[in-house]
C-alpha positions as CSV (number, residue, x, y, z in Angstrom):
1,X,-1.6,22.6,13.6
2,X,-2.7,25.8,15.1
3,X,-0.5,28.9,15.3
4,X,-1.0,32.4,16.8
5,X,-1.6,33.9,13.3
6,X,-4.4,31.4,12.5
7,X,-5.9,32.0,15.9
8,X,-5.9,35.8,15.4
9,X,-7.0,35.9,11.8
10,X,-10.6,35.2,11.8
11,X,-13.2,36.0,9.1
12,X,-16.2,36.8,11.4
13,X,-18.6,36.9,8.4
14,X,-18.2,33.1,8.1
15,X,-19.0,32.4,11.8
16,X,-22.4,31.9,13.4
17,X,-23.4,34.8,15.4
18,X,-24.4,34.0,19.0
19,X,-28.0,35.0,20.0
20,X,-29.0,36.5,23.3
21,X,-30.5,33.5,25.0
22,X,-31.2,35.6,28.2
23,X,-28.8,33.4,30.2
24,X,-26.9,36.4,31.5
25,X,-30.0,38.6,32.4
26,X,-29.8,37.9,36.1
27,X,-26.2,39.2,36.4
28,X,-26.6,43.0,36.2
29,X,-26.8,44.4,39.8
30,X,-25.9,41.0,41.3
31,X,-23.3,40.8,44.0
32,X,-20.2,38.8,42.9
33,X,-19.7,35.4,44.6
34,X,-16.8,35.2,46.9
35,X,-14.9,32.5,45.2
36,X,-11.1,32.4,45.2
37,X,-9.8,31.8,41.7
38,X,-6.2,30.9,40.9
39,X,-4.4,33.7,39.1
40,X,-1.6,33.7,36.7
41,X,0.0,36.5,38.8
42,X,0.3,34.1,41.7
43,X,-2.1,33.3,44.5
44,X,-5.8,33.6,44.0
45,X,-8.2,36.4,43.4
46,X,-11.8,36.8,44.8
47,X,-13.5,39.2,42.5
48,X,-16.0,40.0,45.3
49,X,-13.3,41.7,47.3
50,X,-11.5,43.6,44.5
51,X,-11.9,47.2,45.2
52,X,-12.8,49.8,42.7
53,X,-13.9,49.1,39.0
54,X,-13.0,45.8,37.5
55,X,-13.3,44.7,34.0
56,X,-13.6,40.9,33.6
57,X,-13.8,39.3,30.1
58,X,-14.8,35.7,30.0
59,X,-14.2,33.3,27.2
60,X,-14.5,29.6,26.5
61,X,-10.8,28.8,25.8
62,X,-7.8,30.1,23.9
63,X,-6.3,27.9,21.3
64,X,-2.9,26.5,21.8
65,X,-0.3,26.5,19.0
66,X,0.3,23.0,17.8
67,X,-2.9,21.6,19.3
68,X,-6.1,21.2,17.2
69,X,-9.2,23.1,18.2
70,X,-12.1,20.9,19.3
71,X,-14.1,19.3,16.4
72,X,-16.8,21.6,15.1
73,X,-15.3,24.6,17.1
74,X,-16.1,27.1,14.3
75,X,-19.8,26.1,14.0
76,X,-20.5,26.7,17.6
77,X,-21.9,30.3,17.9
78,X,-19.5,32.4,19.9
79,X,-16.8,29.8,20.4
80,X,-14.2,31.0,18.0
81,X,-12.2,34.2,18.7
82,X,-10.7,33.8,22.3
83,X,-7.3,34.8,21.1
84,X,-8.4,38.0,19.3
85,X,-10.7,38.7,22.3
86,X,-7.7,38.6,24.8
87,X,-5.4,40.5,22.3
88,X,-7.9,43.3,22.1
89,X,-8.0,43.7,25.8
90,X,-4.2,43.6,25.8
91,X,-4.0,46.3,23.1
92,X,-6.4,48.6,24.9
93,X,-5.3,47.8,28.4
94,X,-3.6,51.2,29.1
95,X,-6.7,53.0,27.7
96,X,-8.9,50.9,29.9
97,X,-7.1,51.8,33.0
98,X,-7.1,55.5,32.0
99,X,-10.9,55.2,31.6
100,X,-11.3,54.0,35.2
101,X,-10.6,50.3,35.2
102,X,-8.6,49.6,38.4
103,X,-8.2,46.1,37.4
104,X,-8.6,43.9,34.2
105,X,-8.9,40.1,34.3
106,X,-9.5,37.4,31.8
107,X,-11.3,34.2,32.9
108,X,-11.9,30.7,31.4
109,X,-12.3,27.2,32.5
110,X,-8.8,26.3,31.3
111,X,-6.2,25.2,33.9
112,X,-3.8,27.6,35.6
113,X,-1.0,26.1,33.6
114,X,-2.8,26.8,30.3
115,X,-3.7,30.3,31.4
116,X,0.0,31.0,32.2
117,X,1.0,29.8,28.8
118,X,-1.5,32.1,27.2
119,X,-0.3,35.0,29.3
120,X,3.3,34.4,28.1
121,X,2.4,33.7,24.5
122,X,0.1,36.6,24.0
123,X,2.2,39.0,26.2
124,X,-0.8,39.8,28.3
125,X,-0.3,42.8,30.8
126,X,-3.2,41.5,33.2
127,X,-3.7,38.2,34.9
128,X,-5.9,35.4,33.7
129,X,-8.1,33.6,36.3
130,X,-8.8,29.8,36.2
131,X,-12.3,28.5,36.9
132,X,-11.3,24.9,35.9
133,X,-13.7,23.5,38.6
134,X,-16.6,25.9,37.5
135,X,-16.9,27.1,41.1
136,X,-17.4,30.7,40.1
137,X,-19.5,29.8,37.0
138,X,-21.9,27.8,39.1
139,X,-22.0,30.2,41.9
140,X,-23.0,33.0,39.5
141,X,-25.1,30.8,37.2
142,X,-23.0,31.9,34.2
143,X,-24.1,30.8,30.8
144,X,-22.2,27.6,29.8
145,X,-21.8,25.4,26.8
146,X,-20.4,21.8,26.4
147,X,-17.8,21.1,23.9
148,X,-16.3,17.7,23.4
149,X,-17.6,16.6,26.7
150,X,-16.1,19.7,28.5
151,X,-18.1,22.5,30.2
152,X,-17.0,25.9,29.2
153,X,-18.4,29.4,30.0
154,X,-19.9,31.4,27.2
155,X,-18.2,34.5,26.1
156,X,-19.0,37.8,27.9
157,X,-17.7,40.8,29.8
158,X,-18.5,42.2,33.1
159,X,-18.0,45.6,34.7
160,X,-17.7,45.1,38.4
161,X,-17.9,48.0,40.9
162,X,-16.7,47.0,44.4
163,X,-18.1,43.5,44.2
164,X,-21.3,44.3,42.4
165,X,-21.9,43.7,38.7
166,X,-22.8,47.0,37.1
167,X,-22.9,46.0,33.4
168,X,-22.9,42.9,31.3
169,X,-21.9,42.5,27.8
170,X,-23.5,39.5,26.4
171,X,-23.5,38.0,23.9
172,X,-20.2,39.2,22.6
173,X,-19.5,39.2,18.9
174,X,-17.3,39.7,17.2
175,X,-14.9,39.1,20.1
176,X,-12.2,41.3,18.8
177,X,-14.5,44.4,19.2
178,X,-15.5,43.7,22.8
179,X,-12.6,45.6,24.4
180,X,-13.3,48.7,22.4
181,X,-17.1,48.4,23.4
182,X,-16.0,48.1,27.1
183,X,-13.8,51.1,26.8
184,X,-16.6,53.2,25.3
185,X,-18.9,52.2,28.1
186,X,-16.3,53.0,30.6
187,X,-15.8,56.6,29.1
188,X,-19.5,57.1,29.0
189,X,-20.0,55.8,32.7
190,X,-17.3,57.2,34.8
191,X,-17.3,56.4,38.5
């Protein structure tokens, strides 16, 4: 059984640290692919057409209370910590917008229904986007990993300015610190 508390209370010192494998090196300066992604806010969003500065954090999958995490989840570098990752962006959302983020989105390969449940359970003030078909991941050649036969996107965060990736945070560890790192970058790099 997995509950919100066990998903958020993580001893990072006991988890393997992801290494920079260079799989995101091509992203800085790249135009964002015009792929419509289902949004928990309704309809779909193409990050290529969002105006202003967008913060996009990407994660493999959030755990679901009552559903066991995949076998070996904690030994996969960078897998554990999606709930703390999302909660950190939730907790700093107002500061991120004050620092220049016109929009904040989370993205994973989970279904829209799973994403809606996450938004509700974690009280997220921003939409989550679903790339369940990996259309965006493949169009952008995002780094992926396979877990229990399912392809997932590795954890990262992107700063997107008017459809172009300005900055890439990869790898991200520990996940709960990423939102603060993004906030610091936004303050140091105003539009």
